[in-house]
N, C-alpha and C positions, 0 to 999 in steps of 0.2 A: 429853630423860632416856630410860634404857632401857628397853624393856619388859620386864615380869616377867609370866610364866605363873602368876597367883594363882589361888587357887579363891573363886566366887562362894558364897556359902551358898545360894541358893534353886537353884543345881544340882545340888545333892547330892540321893541317893536317900533321904537319912535324913530330909530336911526337910519337915516334914507337907504334904499337897497344896493344903490350902486356904489356908495360908499364901503358897504360891509363887503361888498366883492373886493372892491380895493384891498381892504384890510386882509379879510381872508384868503382870496388867491394869491397875494404876493407872499403871504405865509405860506402857504402850499408850495409856491414855487422855490421857497428858500430851503424849505425840507427836503424836497425832491434834488434839487442842484446841490445840496450840500452832504446828502444821504444821510440825513439823522438818524433814519431806522434801517439803514442797510444792514446792520449788525446784529438785529433783531431776525433776521431771517432763517437761521437754523434752531431756535427755539418756536417759531412759530411752525416749521416744518416738522419738528418733533412733535409738537403736541397735535397736529394734525395726524400724524403716525399713529400715535395712541390713542386717539380719540375714532382713527378708522374714516374721519371725516375726507371727502373730497371737494367741499362746499365750502367757501369762505361767505359768511354773511356780515358785511363790515355795518354798525352802527356810526350814527352822525357824520355823516362821509363829508358832508360839505358837498366842494367842487371836486372830489375827489381824493381828497388829502394825500398821502404817499404812495397811494397805488399807482399814480402815473409812471414809476419808474420798480416799485416793489413787486408789481406783477411780474417783471420780467428777472427780478432777482431771487426770489422763492426757488430753492433746488429744486431738479424733477424726483426727488423724493416725497416732496410735500403733497405731491400727488392731489394738488388744487385745479380740477376741471373748470373750476367755476368760481369767479370773485364777485359778488350780488352787494350793491352799496343801497345804504338805505341813508333816509335823514329825514328830519321832522318837515326842512323846508329844503327839499331837493333842489338843486342847481342844475336842472334839466339839460342847458346848453353845455356847460362844462362836461355834464358827465355823458352827454350822448358824443360830443369829440373824443373823451375819453375810450367809451366803446367801439369806437371806430379804431384808434390809434393801436388799441390791445387785441385787433381782430376779432371782437365779438368773444374774447376772454374774460373780460369785465362787463358785467351787466348792471344794473340799477332800475330800483323801483321809482315810479313817476309818482306815485301818489305819497302822501306823508306816513311817516313810519317812527311811532314812538318806542325811544330805547327801553322804556320801563313797562312796555305792553306789547311784544311782538305778535305779527298776526301768525296764527298757528302754520299757515302754510310754508312759512320764511323756516324751514327745516337748515342748519348746516351750522358749521363752527364760528362763533360769533368774535368780533375784533371793535376795538376801539382804539382807534389812533389822536393824540393829542385833543381827546375831548371829555375823559371822566372827570377832569378836575371843576367842569363846569357844574359839577351836579352836587348838591349839598349832602351831607351824610345818608340822609333818610332815602334820598333819590337814588344816590350812589348804591346803597346795599338793595333797593327795590332791581336795580339794572341785573344785579347777581342774582336776586331771587327768580326774576324772571328765566332766568338763564338754567337755574338750578330747576323749577318747575318744569320746563320744556325737555330737562335731562340734555342740554345743548352744551358743548363746550363752550369755554368763553377766555379770551386774551386780548388783556388791556395793557398800551404801553403811552408811554408820557416822556416826552424829550426835556419838557421844564423841570425845573429843579428848585427847591423851596430855599434858599440861601441869600443873603445879603448882595453876596457876591454875583449871583446868576441875576438877580434882582438889576442889580447897575449893567451887565453886561446887556440884558435885555433891552434897558433902556437906551440905552446908545446903538444897540443894533439893529434893534424892531422898525425903527424908522426908516432907515436905510434901505429895506425891503420895496416898501414903495415909491422911494426916490429914483430907485433903479430901475424897477418892473412895470410900474405902472405904463410907460409907453408900450410895451410890447403884449398886453395884455389884450383877449381877443375876445369878445368882439368890440373894437376901439369906441371908448366914450370919454368924448370931450370934457363933461363935467366929471372925470377922474382927473385928469390933467390940471382942473382949474382946481380941485381940492386937493391936489398934491404939491402943486407948485405956487400958485397966486395964492390960494387961501389954504395953509398946509395943515388941513386937520386929517386926512386920512392916514399919515406918517404919524401926529399926534396920537392919534387913535390906538394906532400901531405899537406906539410905544407904551402906553398906557396901559392897552389891553394886555400887553405884553408881562410887564410887571405884575398884573393883577394875577396873569396866567399862573407866575411862578409860586404869589403866596396863596394860590388856593390848591395847589399840586399836592395831591396825596403820597407820604413816603411810605415805604416798605412795611413797617411796621403797623400806620393804618389801613393799610390795604388787607394784610393779613387779619388784623382785628373783624374787619369787616366779615369774614369767611366764617367767624367763630360759630354763627347761629345756624351753620348749614352741616356741623357734625356729623349729623347723625343721617346725613343726605349721601354718605360714601363718597364724595367728591374726593380727589386730589388737587391740592392747591400748591401754587410754588410763586414764589414773590422773590423780589431781588434788583440788582441794578445791574447794567451792561454797557459797556462802551460802544458807541456806535458812530460811525461815519466822521465827519469833522466838530461836532459837537464837542465842547470843552467840559460838559457835564455828562454821565452817564445817565443812560434811557434806564427809566423806573418800569417795571412789568409785574402784571399779577396775572396767571394763566392756571385757569381751572378744568381738570379733567372728567366727564360724567361717569357715573360707578360703572362699573363690570367691563371696566376699561384697565388697560395696564397703567401703571405709576408712570409719573415723569420721571425720569432719571435723575438722581441726587448729583 
């Protein structure tokens, strides 16, 4: 099916922040609970080894995404001494808790960081989890171009899948996240309780945005096509899908290794 660049409600500036957190943080909890990205650790580890990087710079991190569990699941061979999270609108309260629970292995930027124009001082292997689909093709290419310009490695992972079956499953399952998890979110916010159970806007938005995320997800062929303009940059690109965790659908990935580095194994 054709990719559609639709809008997710929780992305809109007018959407209340406390409801946005209810949608995004319950998604993050689900990703970690069901290990949707657990199966990609060997790919990321291999990419870090090939690039020679010991630092990961995560883009569009939100409240931490999969890093609540993923920082412990990376094999020792990954040599990731520092995992630094960034976001255009960083959730500093959640990220501070993650930094503490990771014993300092995970750090974060407190200021706004754009994925399409990274600061020169933020050097490291770039990753994006469950976020690349938010960008229209020109912006998505700009993210890749910025990594190439800075000669930094980059890895993109998406657990959403563009198919009718995936959208149906997302429509049914995504609203369950807030219904089950909102009472356990900290800090406790009574407004999230009200708009989850009395006025169920948070579950409804989670379901709607989940379906839209599936419709916006790039497939491997589209990701590969985005790299064509960088053929003269001597980057090594690898794209495909891999089964991971309890997700019924494979994770789609795109990995780029900068020049003068060993190629990814076939």
